N, C-alpha and C positions, 0 to 999 in steps of 0.2 A: 529483551521481548517478555511480557510478562504471561504466564501458563494459562490456556483455555480451561474451563471450565463450566458443568451444565449440574445445575442444582434445581429441584423443586420449592417454590413459594410457599408461604403459608396459605396462600389459597390452592394450592397443586396447579399452578401453572410452572412451566419451564421457564429455568433464565440463565441468562448466557453472559459468561465474564471477559472479555479477550479485547487484546491491543489489536487498534487495526489503524494504519497508518495508509497516508493518501498524499496527492502528490498535485497539484493545483495540472489544470488541462490549460488548453489554447483561447477559451472564453471566458474563463473566469476571473471577469471584471471586479466582482462584489467580494474582493480574500477576507477585508477585515470579516463581513459576513459569514464566510466559509470558515474562517478561523476560529469564530465564536461560535461555531457549529461541531466542528470537530478539534478536538484536541489534538491532536497530529497529522498537522497539514505541511509540505513543505514544497518548497519549488525542487522540482526535478532534473534531474535524475537523483532518486533517495540510494541511497545503500548503506543496507543491515545485515549483522549477520546475526542469524540464527543456530544456535550450536555452535554446528564445523559446518554450516552454510552461508555463504555471499549470496545474499538478493539484491536485485537493483529494480527500482519501480522507475517509469519514465508515462509521461502520455502520449507525446508523439516517438513513434518507433526511427526515429533518425538515428543513421547507422545501426540499426541492427543488427544487420549481417554482419559485421566488425566486431561488434560487444558480443553475437554471440560466437564467432567464429577463433576469439581471443581465449575462450573455455576460463577469463577470469571467476563470472559467474555460474554459482550451481542454480539459479532460477532468474529469467525473467522477465518481468511483469510491464504489459505498456497495455494501452489502450487507443483511442482515435485510428479505430478501422473502419467505423461508420457504416458496421452490416450490425 
């Protein structure tokens, strides 16, 4: 992953540079269009390592309890809650 930084532009606006990682959801039929919009979009689950942290990104919380109880990941990110 790349570092996150903030800076002021020449116009005085704040700019941010960061890496954003995305995973497809269950209703994402237009995958080509999404791939063009987001540089980093993957079929879930996506496993990342940030420094010493293990992170998993997924859309549907399938097997969430088992993944959580395994203790393998430091961070679990999921969606599909419809809340």
